[in-house]
N, C-alpha and C positions, 0 to 999 in steps of 0.2 A: 656453315655451306646450306646455301637456298634452293632448291629444285621444285622445276615445275611442269606439270603434266597433265594432257588433256587427253579424258578417253570419252567414247557414248557407249550406252548401254539400251539393249534396244528394246527397254522397255517403258511404259507411260514416268513419270517425275513419281508421282504419290509413290508406285511401285516400286522404283528404284532407291526412292529414300529410303522407304520400309526397311528392303533386302540390307543399306550400305552402314544401314546403321543397327546391325542386327548382328555385333562382332561375333557372334558364339556359330556363328551360321555362315559369315563369311570367311572367319581362322582359315579355314579347310582348302581357298579357293588360293591362298599365299601361297608362294614355292619357298620348300624350307620353313615353315610353320609350324607347330600343335601345340595347340590348346590342351593343356592340362586342367583347369581350375578356376573357378567362379566365384567370387565372395562379395556381395552386396554389387558394386560399380566397379570392381577392380580386377581385370581380367588375367591370368597367368599363365604363359607357356615359354614355347622356348621356339627362336629362330637355331638352323644350323648353314654354315655358309663353310664351303669350301674351294682350296684354292694347291691345285695339284695333288699333292700327298698332303697336304695340313688341312685339316676339319679344327674350326670354331664354333662352340655353341653358345649363344645370347641366350639368359635363362633374365623374363622379365616380366614387366608388367605393364598393360594399358589400361587408358582409361578415355572416356569422353567427357571432353572438361567444358563443353557448351555445344549446345543442341537448342535451333534454332528451326522448328517446322515449319513458319509462315515463307518465311529467307531461305529453305532447306539449305542449311550454310551447319555444318557439325564440325568442332573442334578435336581432337582424338592425341595425346599424350602417352607415351610409350617408354619405356627407360627398359635398357636393358645391358649385364653386362656378362664379357666371358668367363664360362665358368674354371676356366684355369686362370682368372688372373690377368690374360693380356690385352685387356681392353673394356671400352666399353660403349655405348651405344645409346643416344638420346633424339627423340624429335618430336615435332608438334608438326599434328599433321588436318590441315585444314580446305575440307571440301565444300567446294560452294554447287549445288545443282540445277540446273536451269532447264527447259525444255529445247530438245532439238527438234529436227524433220523428220527425224529414223528411230526416234526414244527418247533417250535422259542423257544432256552434257553434264559431263563431268570435270570440272578443273581442279587438281589437287597442288596443291603449295606445301613444300616440306623444309623445316627447318633444321637440319640434320646435325648434330655433334657427334662425332666416332672420334675412336682412341685407338692406339695400340694398333696389329698388325695391319689391317683394314685402313685404320685411315692412311696410309704410305702410298696408297693408289691416286692421290688426287680426283680434284674435284671432277677433272672431265671422265676419268674414267668410273667412281663412283655416280654423275648422271648418266652415263650409258649402261651401264648396270641394272640400277633402277630405272630406268624405261627399259627396258631388258624383261625386268624381271614385272612389274607395273603391266605389260606388255600378256606375260600369260598369265595372269591374275584375272586379265579383264576377261582373258578365252576359258578360264577355269569357270567364272563367273557367270558366263554367258552359258556355258553347259549345265551350271548350277540353276538357273533361271529355267531349261529347255525343261529339266527331270521335273521339276517342281515347279511349275509356272501360278501355283498359287499364290505364294511366299510368305505361307503362312508362318511367324514368327517359332522357334524354336522353343519347347517349355522344358520335355522332359527328354526329350532328343536331338541331335542336329545330324544333319546328313550333307557331303559338298564331296567335291570330285577327289579323288584320292580317296576314300576310306567312311567309311560311317565312326560316328561318335555320340555313343550312349551318356545319359549323366547319372549319378548318383549320390544321396544327401551322404556327408562328410559326418561326424558329430561337432567340429569345430567351427559348424557355420558356413561353411566352403564347400562349393560343389563342385565334386571333382569330373571332368570329363575322361570319358574313358575311348582314347584316342585311336588310331593307327600311327607308328613311330611317323618323324615326315624325311623325306628324304633331303641330304644339306642340295643346297644352292650350289651348283660348281662357276664359280667365276669363270675362271679358264673356257668355260663351256658357255658360258653365257654371252659374253662378252669379248669373247676371243682374242687377235691380235692387243688390241686398246692395252688389256687387263695383264697380257702374256709378257708385254715390254717389263711393267713393274713388278709384275711377280717372278721371274727368273730367277732376279738372284736371291729371292727366298726360298725358292724349290734348291733351287743348286746348293745353295748353303744347309738345307734341311738335309739332301740326299749324301752331301758332306760328313757330315754329324753323324749321320745312320752307318754309313759302312768307317766312318773310326771307330764305333760305337762296336761296332762286329770284329772290326780287326780287333780291338783289343780283350773282345771277351774269346775270340778263336786262341789267345797269344795266350791264356788262363788256363 
């Protein structure tokens, strides 16, 4: 599944490039995401999504695989798997920055692969959800820039919208990130009706299953 999005950041292109290639700093701006540790060029964390009463947590990694400062082009590879073994997601994200009238124009192209419960929502719903999540990410990113316009790369600490984070060195060589747990992204709240139509059968089945289990317990 290929998704394309454009957005603008109200800072000069060199400033935006330094910001958007600093994964440790921008991670707290991504809804549902929590960065847990960094080892070398690999970033490890979790992303939480919710559909009604159902919450899924994807644990995975992200790594910048291509970086061209002159062309302001970066390619990120992210992979994650549902901690309950009910699905997986992988994405290759290409970002290209260009100078805009009021800052920096960012073009994002995502090659997304999903399986499990989230996959059955279809391309239309996934595109709508990803666009709205990206909008929230941009708003939080802008807020982060206003809080710290110097945009100095994180070394021993990282702060962003939604909580602060400190880092410690662990014996294995990975650097742990002590950050606040992320609130799950509620797909019903984000996408509304389009996702609700697809999610309703799952929610109803989940509710019936819960009621059936409760009834069995009472009979015992």
